C-alpha positions in Angstrom: 51.1 44.4 65.1 48.5 41.6 65.6 46.8 41.3 69.0 47.9 38.5 71.2 45.5 35.6 71.7 43.4 35.8 74.8 44.9 34.6 78.1 43.7 31.5 79.8 41.5 32.1 82.9 43.7 32.9 85.9 46.9 33.3 83.9 49.1 36.2 85.0 49.0 39.3 82.8 52.1 40.1 80.8 53.0 43.8 80.9 54.2 45.0 77.6 56.8 47.8 78.1 57.1 50.6 75.6 60.6 49.5 74.6 59.5 45.9 73.9 58.2 43.9 71.1 56.1 40.7 71.5 57.8 37.5 70.6 55.8 34.2 70.7 57.2 31.4 72.8 57.1 27.7 72.1 53.7 27.2 73.9 50.9 28.9 72.0 49.0 31.6 73.7 52.0 32.9 75.6 53.9 36.1 74.8 56.8 37.8 76.6 58.4 41.2 76.0 61.8 41.3 74.3 63.8 44.5 74.5 65.0 46.1 71.4 68.7 45.8 71.0 70.7 48.8 72.1 72.3 50.4 69.1 76.1 50.6 69.1 77.6 53.7 67.6 80.3 56.4 68.2 79.7 58.5 71.3 78.1 61.9 71.0 79.2 65.1 72.7 76.3 65.1 75.2 77.0 61.5 76.2 80.7 61.8 77.0 80.5 62.3 80.7 78.0 59.4 81.1 80.3 57.1 79.0 83.4 58.1 81.0 81.4 57.5 84.2 80.9 53.9 83.1 84.5 53.4 82.2 85.8 54.8 85.5 83.2 53.1 87.6 83.4 49.8 85.8 79.7 49.4 85.2 76.2 50.9 85.8 75.2 52.0 89.3 77.0 54.5 91.5 79.4 56.3 89.2 82.5 58.3 90.1 82.4 61.9 91.4 82.4 64.7 88.9 86.0 65.7 89.8 87.2 62.2 88.9 85.7 62.6 85.4 87.3 66.1 85.1 90.6 64.7 86.3 90.5 62.0 83.6 89.7 64.6 81.0 92.7 66.6 82.1 94.9 63.6 82.0 93.6 62.8 78.5 94.3 66.3 77.3 97.9 66.2 78.7 98.4 62.8 76.9 96.7 64.1 73.7 94.1 61.4 73.9 91.0 61.9 71.7 88.1 60.8 74.0 85.7 60.8 71.1 87.3 57.6 69.8 84.7 55.7 71.8 81.8 53.4 70.9 78.7 53.2 73.1 75.6 51.1 73.3 72.6 53.3 74.0 69.1 52.1 75.0 66.2 54.4 75.7 68.5 57.4 75.6 70.9 56.0 78.2 74.4 54.9 77.7 74.6 51.2 78.7 78.2 50.3 77.7 81.2 52.2 76.6 84.6 51.3 75.0 87.5 53.7 74.3 90.7 53.2 72.4 93.8 55.4 72.4 96.3 54.9 69.6 100.0 54.9 70.5 103.2 54.9 68.5 104.2 51.6 66.8 100.7 50.5 65.8 99.6 49.9 69.4 96.4 51.1 71.0 95.1 50.8 74.6 91.5 49.9 75.1 89.2 50.6 78.1 85.8 49.0 78.4 83.0 49.3 80.9 82.1 46.3 83.0 79.0 44.4 81.7 75.9 45.0 83.9 75.1 41.3 84.3 75.3 38.3 82.0 72.3 39.4 80.0 74.3 42.5 78.8 77.5 40.6 77.9 76.6 40.1 74.2 75.9 43.8 73.7 79.0 44.8 75.7 81.1 42.4 73.6 79.7 43.9 70.4 80.6 47.4 71.6 84.2 46.2 72.2 84.4 44.4 68.9 83.2 47.4 66.9 85.7 49.6 68.8 88.5 47.2 67.7 87.4 47.4 64.1 87.5 51.1 64.3 91.1 51.0 65.7 92.1 48.5 63.0 90.8 50.9 60.3 93.1 53.6 61.8 96.1 51.2 61.3 96.4 50.1 64.9 97.8 46.5 64.7 98.0 45.4 68.3 95.3 46.3 70.9 96.0 46.0 74.6 93.6 45.9 77.5 94.8 46.0 81.1 92.6 44.6 83.8 92.8 44.4 87.6 93.7 40.8 88.5 90.5 38.8 89.3 88.2 41.0 87.2 86.3 38.0 85.8 83.5 39.9 84.1 85.9 42.0 82.1 88.1 39.0 81.5 85.2 37.2 80.0 84.3 40.3 78.0 87.8 40.3 76.6 87.5 36.7 75.5 84.2 37.2 73.9 85.6 40.2 72.0 88.6 38.4 70.5 91.3 39.3 73.0 93.7 36.7 74.3 95.2 36.6 77.8 99.0 37.2 77.8 100.3 37.5 81.4 100.3 39.7 84.5 102.5 42.8 84.6 103.9 44.0 87.9 104.6 47.8 87.9 107.6 48.8 90.0 109.1 52.1 91.1 112.4 53.2 92.7 112.1 56.6 94.3 114.7 59.2 93.6 115.5 59.7 97.2 117.0 62.9 98.7 119.2 65.1 96.5 122.9 64.3 96.7 126.0 64.7 94.7 125.9 63.0 91.4 127.4 59.6 91.5 130.3 58.5 89.3 129.4 56.8 86.2 129.4 53.0 86.7 132.3 51.2 85.1 131.3 48.7 82.4 132.8 45.2 82.4 136.3 44.8 80.9 136.2 45.1 77.1 132.8 46.8 77.2 131.7 50.4 76.4 128.4 52.2 75.9 127.1 53.5 72.6 124.4 56.2 72.5 121.6 56.1 70.0 121.9 58.1 66.8 120.1 57.6 63.4 123.3 56.0 62.0 123.2 53.4 64.7 119.5 52.5 64.3 120.3 49.1 62.6 122.6 48.2 65.4 120.0 48.9 68.0 117.5 47.0 66.0 119.7 43.9 65.7 120.6 43.9 69.4 116.9 44.2 70.3 116.0 41.2 68.1 118.7 39.1 69.6 117.7 40.0 73.2 114.3 38.6 72.4 115.7 35.1 72.0 114.6 32.9 75.0 113.5 36.1 76.8 111.3 35.6 79.9 109.7 39.0 79.6 106.5 38.7 77.4 108.2 36.5 74.8 105.0 36.2 72.9 105.1 39.8 71.8 108.1 39.1 69.4 105.7 36.9 67.4 102.9 39.4 67.3 104.6 42.6 66.3 107.5 43.8 64.1 110.7 45.0 65.7 110.3 48.4 64.1 106.9 48.7 65.7 108.5 47.8 69.1 111.1 50.5 68.7 108.5 53.1 67.8 106.4 52.1 70.8 109.3 52.5 73.1 110.0 56.0 71.6 106.4 57.0 72.0 106.1 55.9 75.6 107.1 59.4 76.7 109.5 62.2 75.7 112.2 60.5 73.6 115.8 61.7 74.1 118.5 59.7 72.2 121.0 60.0 75.1 118.8 57.7 77.2 119.0 54.9 74.7 122.2 53.0 74.9 123.7 49.7 73.6 126.4 47.8 75.6 129.2 46.8 73.3 131.6 43.9 74.1 134.7 43.9 72.0 132.8 46.0 69.5 129.7 43.8 69.2 126.3 44.8 70.7 125.3 42.5 73.5 122.8 44.5 75.5 120.3 47.3 75.1 118.9 49.9 77.5 115.9 52.1 76.6 114.7 54.8 78.9 112.1 57.5 78.3 111.2 60.6 80.3 107.6 60.6 81.2 105.5 63.5 79.9 104.7 64.5 83.5 108.4 65.2 84.1 108.3 63.4 87.5 109.9 60.2 86.5 111.7 58.2 83.9 110.5 54.8 82.6 112.7 51.9 81.8 110.8 50.8 78.8 113.2 47.9 77.9 116.3 46.3 79.2 117.7 43.1 77.7 120.9 41.0 77.1 121.7 38.8 74.2 121.9 35.0 75.1 125.7 34.8 74.6 126.4 37.1 77.6 123.7 36.0 80.0 124.7 34.5 83.3 127.6 36.9 83.9 125.8 39.4 86.1 125.6 42.0 83.4 121.9 42.6 84.1 123.2 44.6 87.1 125.5 46.5 84.8 122.5 47.6 82.7 120.4 48.5 85.7 123.2 50.5 87.3 123.6 52.5 84.1 119.8 53.1 84.0 119.8 54.5 87.6 122.8 56.7 86.8 121.0 58.1 83.7 117.9 58.7 85.7 119.9 60.6 88.3 121.6 62.7 85.6 118.2 63.6 84.2 117.4 65.5 87.4 117.3 62.9 90.1 114.1 61.4 88.8 112.5 58.2 90.1 112.6 55.2 87.8 109.5 53.1 86.9 109.2 49.9 85.0 106.9 46.9 84.3 108.0 43.3 84.5 106.4 40.1 83.5 105.3 38.2 86.6 106.8 35.0 85.1 110.3 36.6 85.0 111.5 35.6 88.4 115.3 36.5 87.8 114.4 40.0 86.7 112.0 40.5 89.7 114.8 39.4 92.1 117.2 41.8 90.5 114.8 44.8 90.7 114.1 44.0 94.3 117.8 44.0 95.2 118.1 47.5 93.7 115.2 48.9 95.8 112.3 48.7 93.4 108.9 48.3 95.1 105.7 47.1 93.4 102.9 49.6 93.1 100.2 47.7 91.2 99.6 44.6 89.1 97.6 44.3 85.8 96.4 41.4 83.7 97.2 41.9 80.0 94.9 40.9 77.2 95.9 41.4 73.6 94.1 41.4 70.2 96.1 41.5 67.0 95.0 42.5 63.5 96.8 39.4 62.3 94.2 37.3 64.0 91.4 39.1 62.2 93.1 38.7 58.8 93.9 35.1 59.5 
């Protein structure tokens, strides 16, 4: 490396750090250090706790306690999440950024990213996320999802610079099981209606009703354009422990007009209402209450479990219905999506 030209008398000295290279500025005679870019690569075994600390803490600085990292590892083990599917940016032996993806059924993957440590680190953080996405696409994940706390501007900007698009805010609701009591009678369907339970020979019917329920839906309508219906069904099945008896179609005069998809969570403490929808021809009749009463009855029959769900914040009719049935909000998350279709053009 050539020596820099001598400084002018009285000019401040420039301290060259070991991890820097000298780059000439526009004015001759002046040099400033420029840090070498932190390499982005898959996480190594000895870096896992440090990377998880960044993910859980949201950035550099005071990280979470050790028990929080251990608890996250236990959760990941229970959910069969491979924590080594993580990209990190490392500089001077220290993990600066981390991004983890967890593949799910139906070509979906959830993505977690650490918060950038200031605007100067945004490009490297975005590169870490983009390379994580490419890894997920190579493993045939087609739709990537990142959930952020509302108002998280830094991560929101990170999502945008990494190819994610904002979708909506999801409100997560729960209806507690309440004290044990005698099982209620099965709710009566409307006149001319009956329930059909899922079986392989009814798969096409469930598929068709699901597609028709998407028409003019107020619950994340964009998703129907970005993923195939078979991927949606697989994702609903993979949300927990799939049991066919908790998937039902409402038939009216022999024709499917509504669909109800429930899944028992792997923790065994609750059931999730992963999807509930009516076809346009029967909306406005109050049959949404019919679907929800059936869902609550099925959850009670599963052992008196509480029922959880997520609703698009834009779907005011559904929110009012859930509130009438005693569902209470527990958290809210902003949804960002990235599709392989956008990469392929």
